[in-house]
C-alpha angles and dihedrals in degrees: 000000000000098000091054093047093048094053099036096079091048104047094127088053091060092065108110093352125119110248119196110233091169124013116224102277141130118282117245118277124262094021096293119160119246105280097218114012115199111261122207126197112236111167112150095027120122098201148359131207119203123213113196130187120190131181114189119233094211143358110301092027117167135164130215121205130185124198114217128186135186131207088205128078090221135013113283118216113244093009131098101254102178128053125192119220111254136229111222132200121186121223124239115273119237125177114253095011137096117244125226114210126192126234128172138161112280128233110179119213126207116189117202118240095202146356098274126086113281126199131195141168123240118196145322087233120196114234095172094202089285101100117086098185139014133195136167122214121200141187140178107256103167114050096013092175090061107034119199130219128265136190124187124194125181133200118199127205 
């Protein structure tokens, strides 16, 4: 895993620095997810903040992104190596009864408000020194026939 090896020796150098998770580039055609999102090692970090910049390719443009983390420094054969952050909805409380809450993997959608580049911050996300690697996959979800461009930068602390 070359990206892991190249960053591993420089983990202290990542603190407070901007780390490119996705270079400014067009999203894949037909609404496909990024085939190989950049993964960054992040053991020993407490948190990460994501900075995203999206320019729609056509009217109605929107982008989905999905944050995935791994408790392993490399993929492990026969074991789930990547985990997607989850959205959680608590059930209604009722006296004398158990409650069922809903959880599911979360894909976050950002819809452009205009044709110019738009930037926003996502997070800060708590890593708690328990995450070994992080990656963010993305796809065009609005105007899939005319995908826009997306750039993702992270800052670890």
